[in-house]
C-alpha positions in Angstrom: 0.0 0.0 0.0 1.4 3.3 -1.1 1.6 6.1 1.6 -0.8 8.9 1.1 0.6 12.0 -0.6 -0.5 15.1 1.3 -0.3 18.8 0.4 2.3 19.3 3.2 4.6 16.8 1.5 4.4 18.6 -1.8 4.8 22.0 -0.1 8.0 20.7 1.5 9.5 19.5 -1.8 8.5 22.8 -3.5 10.2 24.8 -0.8 13.5 23.0 -1.0 13.7 22.3 -4.8 16.2 24.9 -6.1 15.2 24.7 -9.7 11.8 26.4 -10.2 11.0 24.6 -13.4 11.7 21.2 -11.9 9.5 22.3 -9.0 6.8 23.2 -11.5 7.0 19.8 -13.2 6.6 18.1 -9.9 3.7 20.4 -9.0 1.9 19.5 -12.2 2.7 15.7 -12.0 1.2 15.2 -8.5 -2.2 16.2 -9.8 -2.3 12.8 -11.5 -2.0 11.0 -8.1 -5.2 9.4 -7.0 -7.0 11.5 -4.4 -4.5 14.4 -4.4 -5.7 17.9 -4.8 -3.6 21.1 -4.5 -4.5 23.5 -1.7 -3.7 27.1 -0.9 -0.5 25.9 0.8 0.9 24.2 -2.3 -0.3 27.0 -4.7 1.3 29.6 -2.4 4.6 27.7 -2.3 4.6 27.3 -6.1 4.1 31.0 -6.6 6.7 31.9 -4.1 9.3 29.7 -5.9 8.4 31.0 -9.3 8.4 34.6 -8.2 11.8 34.3 -6.6 13.2 33.1 -9.9 11.2 35.6 -12.0 9.3 32.9 -13.8 6.3 35.2 -14.4 4.7 33.5 -17.3 4.5 30.3 -15.2 3.0 32.4 -12.3 0.2 33.5 -14.6 -0.7 29.9 -15.4 -0.7 28.9 -11.8 -2.9 31.9 -10.8 -5.3 31.0 -13.6 -5.5 27.4 -12.2 -6.1 28.7 -8.7 -9.0 30.8 -9.8 -10.6 27.7 -11.3 -10.0 25.3 -8.4 -10.1 27.3 -5.2 -13.0 28.9 -3.4 -13.0 32.6 -4.4 -13.3 33.7 -0.8 -9.8 32.2 -0.1 -8.0 33.7 -3.0 -6.9 37.1 -1.6 -3.8 35.9 0.2 -2.5 34.2 -2.9 -3.2 37.3 -5.0 -1.3 39.4 -2.6 1.7 37.1 -2.8 1.6 37.3 -6.6 1.4 41.1 -6.5 4.3 41.4 -4.2 6.4 39.1 -6.4 5.7 41.3 -9.4 6.3 44.4 -7.5 9.8 43.3 -6.3 10.8 42.7 -9.9 9.5 46.1 -11.1 6.5 44.6 -13.0 4.0 47.1 -11.6 1.5 46.7 -14.5 1.3 42.9 -13.8 0.8 43.6 -10.1 -2.0 46.1 -10.8 -3.5 43.6 -13.3 -3.7 40.9 -10.5 -5.4 43.5 -8.3 -7.9 44.6 -10.9 -8.8 41.1 -11.9 -10.1 40.3 -8.4 -13.5 41.8 -9.2 -13.7 39.9 -12.5 -13.4 36.6 -10.7 -16.1 37.4 -8.2 -14.1 38.1 -5.1 -13.6 41.6 -3.9 -10.3 42.8 -2.6 -10.1 44.0 1.0 -8.0 46.8 2.4 -5.1 44.3 2.7 -5.0 44.0 -1.1 -5.3 47.7 -1.7 -2.5 48.3 0.8 -0.3 45.8 -0.9 -0.8 47.4 -4.3 -0.5 50.9 -2.8 2.9 50.0 -1.4 4.1 48.7 -4.8 2.9 51.8 -6.6 4.6 54.2 -4.1 7.9 52.3 -4.1 8.0 52.5 -7.9 7.2 56.3 -7.8 3.8 55.8 -9.5 2.1 58.4 -7.4 -0.6 59.3 -9.8 -1.6 55.6 -9.8 -1.5 55.5 -6.0 -3.8 58.5 -5.7 -6.2 57.0 -8.3 -6.1 53.8 -6.3 -7.1 55.6 -3.1 -9.9 57.4 -5.0 -11.2 54.2 -6.5 -11.0 52.3 -3.1 -13.1 55.0 -1.5 -15.6 54.9 -4.4 -16.0 51.2 -4.2 -17.0 51.3 -0.5 -13.8 50.0 1.0 -12.4 51.8 4.0 -8.8 52.8 3.6 -7.0 52.5 6.9 -4.0 54.3 8.5 -1.6 52.1 6.6 -3.2 53.1 3.3 -2.8 56.8 4.0 0.6 56.5 5.6 2.0 54.8 2.5 0.7 57.5 0.2 1.8 60.3 2.5 5.3 58.8 2.6 5.5 58.6 -1.2 4.3 62.1 -1.6 6.8 63.5 0.9 9.7 61.5 -0.6 8.9 63.3 -3.9 8.7 66.8 -2.3 4.9 66.9 -2.6 4.5 67.8 1.0 1.5 70.1 0.6 -0.4 67.3 -1.1 0.6 64.9 1.7 -0.9 67.3 4.3 -4.1 67.3 2.3 -4.3 63.5 2.8 -3.4 64.0 6.5 -6.6 66.2 6.8 -8.6 63.5 4.9 -7.4 61.0 7.4 -8.5 63.1 10.3 -11.9 63.8 8.6 -12.4 60.0 8.4 -11.8 59.6 12.1 -8.4 57.8 11.6 -5.7 58.5 14.1 -2.3 59.6 12.5 0.9 58.2 14.1 4.6 58.6 13.8 4.6 57.1 10.3 2.1 59.9 9.3 3.7 62.9 11.0 7.4 62.2 10.6 7.5 62.1 6.8 5.6 65.3 6.6 7.8 67.1 9.1 10.9 65.7 7.4 9.5 66.7 4.0 8.8 70.3 5.0 12.3 70.5 6.5 14.0 69.3 3.3 12.3 72.0 1.3 13.2 74.7 3.8 9.7 75.1 5.2 10.6 74.6 8.9 7.9 76.9 10.1 5.3 74.7 8.5 7.1 71.7 10.0 6.7 73.3 13.4 3.0 73.9 12.9 2.5 70.3 12.0 4.5 69.1 15.0 2.7 71.4 17.5 -0.7 70.2 16.2 0.5 66.6 16.4 1.7 67.0 20.0 -1.7 68.5 20.9 -3.3 65.4 19.5 -1.1 63.1 21.5 1.9 62.5 19.3 5.2 62.0 21.0 8.2 63.2 18.9 10.9 60.6 18.5 14.6 60.7 17.4 13.6 60.9 13.8 11.4 63.9 14.4 14.1 65.8 16.2 16.8 64.9 13.6 14.6 66.2 10.8 14.0 69.5 12.6 17.7 70.0 13.5 18.7 69.3 9.9 16.0 71.7 8.7 17.0 74.5 10.9 20.7 73.9 10.1 20.0 74.5 6.5 18.0 77.7 7.1 20.8 79.1 9.3 23.5 78.5 6.8 
């Protein structure tokens, strides 16, 4: 009697097989085993392996198979993994495509998915896309959280668009979200880097009034900002 082949056994082999294409051959071959069915675990391991080795065409095929064989309500985690793999290799359009296809396959992305794609867009400097994403998320009834806004604010400040970042700070507050150090510090640092230290002070004073406690990063930003204005 042959021992039962379980998904955890396949996942183990996929994880430690160094050659992604050999892993894919094994992944496909086990589907012929009596009683075996791939699970989210084995799909996730396969996408991880292929993504690490930039086998994106193969990823597309695996993702298509997932959509046919796995309950739609369980697909978001796998989609996030695929988006992040694309993002790390600079394939932003592919990552966005995975995100946008969620609706087409009858499962709606949550704020976790929107935060994942927001992070990819911001890291690649696609700020217009990030802003459009936030607008569309709001329009579709999702509720962006502090992470969503912080990611966009960081990207705007990194690109010297501090006034726009402050606008999104106000939108956060209007939605009842509580800003934190990851909200205030990029804005304060951004103002200091464009020699607008008085505006940085205003933001800091307002933040302290709301309960924010300045940290080492806050103080370093202000010291550097004032040093530039003095010289």
